[in-house]
N, C-alpha and C positions, 0 to 999 in steps of 0.2 A: 504493500500500500505506499503509496506517495503522498506526502504533505508538502505543499508547494508555497514557498515563502519569499514574499516581495521585499527586496533590500531597498529602501527609498534613501538612496545616497543624494541627498538634495541640498543645494547651495542655501545659505541662511537668507532671511527677508528682513526687510527694514520695519515691518511692524506684524502685530499678531494677526490682524485682518489679511494681510498679503500672505502670510504663511499658512492661513487657512485655506485661502483660494488655490495656492499652488499644491498644498497638501491633499486637499480634495481632488485635485487634477490629477496628482501622482497616484492615488488610490484608484481612479478610474483606469488609469493605464496598466496598473499592476493586475486588475481584474482582466483586462484585455489579453495580458501575459498568462492567465491561468492561475494566479494566485490564490491560495486559500487565506493567507494571512499576509497583511501589509505592516511592515514594521518602520518607525521613523527613528531617526538618530536623537539622541538625548536633547531634553529640553526643547524640542521643535517649536513649541507655540511662541517661546522668545529666543529662538536661535542661539541658545546658550550663551547670552551676553550678559556680562556682569552688571552692566548699568540698568538692565531690564529686570534683574532679579530683585524685585522689590513687592510688597503687598499690592500696589496698585495694578501690578501686572498679572498678579496671580489669579486664577480662576477656579470654579467649582464644577461639579458633574452637571449644574443645572444651566451653566453659563452656554449662551447661544453658540459659541464655537464649538463647544464640546457636544452639544445638541446635533450639530450639522454633521459630526462624524458618526454618531449614533444611527441618524437617519440614511447617511450613505451606505453604511455597513448592511443595513437592513435591504436597501434597495440593491445593491450589488450582490448581496448573499455572500459577503466576504466579511472575515474578521479584521480588525485594525488593532494595532497596538500603538495607542497615542501618548506621546510624551509631552509632559507640560509641567508648570509651576503651579502646584495646588494650593487653593487658598483653605487654610483651617481656621478655627476659631481664633486662636492667639499666635498661629505661626503658619509658616509654609513649608511645603515639602517637594521633594524633587521626584516626580511621579511618572508611573507607566500605569495606565489603565487598558486591560484588553476588552474589547468590544466584540461580542460574537456576530455571526452572520444574521442573528435576529435582531441585532440592536442592542443586546442585553449586555451589561457589564457583568463579567465573571471574574475578573481579578483586578485588584487594586493593590500597587506595590509601592512603598515609598522607600527611596535609595537609604540602604543601612549606613553603607560607610561614605559618609559625606565628604565632598571636595571642598576646598576653600572657594566661597562663591562671592567674594567681594565685599563691600560695605554692609550689606544686609545678612551677612552670613550668620550673625546671632539670631536672626529670626528664623532660621532654617530649623527644622527639626527631622532628625534622623528615624528612620523606620525601625521596627523592633522585630522583624519576622520575615523569615523567606516562605514566599507561598506557592502553592502549585494548584493550578486548575485544570480541568477536563475540557478542551476545547473541541467542540463538535463541528465538523466542516462537510461539506457535501458528501463526500466518500468515506467518512469514517471520524474518528476522533484521536487525539493526541493528549498527553499530560503535560502542559506547559508551565515553566516557571521563569523567572525573570532575575537578571543581574542588571544593575545600571552603573554606569560609571567606573569608578575604581573597585568595584565589588569584585571584579575578576581577580584582583591582586591579592585576594584573600581565598586560598583553596576551600576554606570551610563553607564559602557560599555556595559553589557549586555542589560540594559534596552533601550539604544539607539538602540541596533540592533533588539530587539523585536518591537520597534516602527517603524521601518523600513522594518517591515515584515518578520523578519527572522525565520524560522521553526528549523533550526539547527545552532549552533555554534560549530565551531572546536577550540579547544584549546591547541595547543602545548605548551609545558613547559619545564623546567630543573630543577627541584628543589626536595625538601623532601615533598612529597604530604601527607604522611601518618604518618611517624615516626620522625617529627622535635622534637628536644629535648624541645623547647620552646613552639611550636604551637601544638605539637602532630598531631592529624589528622585534623587540622583547615583548612588548604588549600584544603583538600579532600572535607569536608563538605562545604566549600564556594561554589564550584562547584554545589554540590546539592541544595543549596538555590537559586544559580542564575537560575538553570534550573526549579525549582519550581515555584519562583516568577514571571517568564517570561513564564512559559507555553511552553517550547521549549527542544529539546534534545541538550545535550552536550556531545562532545566528546573529552576527555582528553587525551593527549598522552604525556608520560614521558620517560626518560630514565631509564633503570633498574639499580639494584644495580651492581657493588659499585659506578657508576657515581651519581646516584641519589638513588631513592627507589622505582621506579616503580609506581604500583598501578594506572597505565592507566585505566581509566574507562569510561564508559557510562552512563548517567543520563537520564532518560525519562522526559517527561513534567510535572510529579508529583515530581521529585527529586529522583525517586526511582533507585537503582543500577541495572544495566541491566546484569552484569556477576561478578564473583568473581574476584577482583584485585589481581595481582601476583607481586611479586619484580624482579623475574628472566626475562630474555630476551624471548619475545614471541611474535608472531604475533597472534592476537584475531580478529575476525570479529563479530561485534553485530549488530541487527537489529533494527532499530527505526520504530515504527508504525506511519507514516504520517497523517493517518486518524484520530487517538486518539490526535495528537498534534494539528491538526486543530480543532478538535472539543473542545479541551481545550482551545485553543487560543480563540475561538469565545465566549466561557463563559467568559474568563478574559476580552474580549473586552466589553462585555454587562455588566458585573458585577463590574469590578475593573477600568479599562483604564479610563472610563468616569469621574471617581471621581479624577484624577490627578488634581492636582493645580499648574500648571507652574508659575503662578503669585507669588507663595509662595516659589518658589525655587530660588529666586534671587541670594542668597549668593552661591549657588553651581556653578554659572556660572561667579563667580568673583574670582580673585586672592586675596589669603588670605594676 
């Protein structure tokens, strides 16, 4: 069974309204390419610009911009993973919300490992859980989890999602994935390792040059690259073979996971 993910590697916009128009058009393009799920780069609504990370720019699920994506998901019969700055009662969060093909919200995730987000960083609140939800699409279903931003730098993030039965992880980001002056392609390869060590698919979606360096990419259950990454703006659809992921996870479960020693990981769960 194939699960088709659209990687919306889009250039940033000057306003949330322009981002919405461009994002809706990109989702329509993704549908014509056969996608079951369209994924945006991190904080698409504000194009991950520090000066826009403020309570005035944050939105709720009742905002007209958010509602437009829910209506489009229902119209296209395609799921959408929307990234945005969420407004809560007393704080903001870096958010991913997965909307299913019926326009229903099935998963809301607030970034657990927060980046430095400029002058209003003190008003940001980190999430406190890694979540997995079952996403139904037209030919089947898949268990989906989320990592956001620098979550990938913490191996615990992906492992917890795998233990919660995730078969796919979507990973929106806004960084130098491949051409970092210090890390080189370290971040890119980090995602490969997360996919391989947890026997699941990972869909990484980044901004293109010049905002970041593109290289959005899909990794299969063995950490293999599914398509040639590019640095320019582009919408790409890649297929994940769920049967292979499930077969690989069964092997990991029988040969590896039973050897876990949680009682030896005490220091990981305690503050330094």
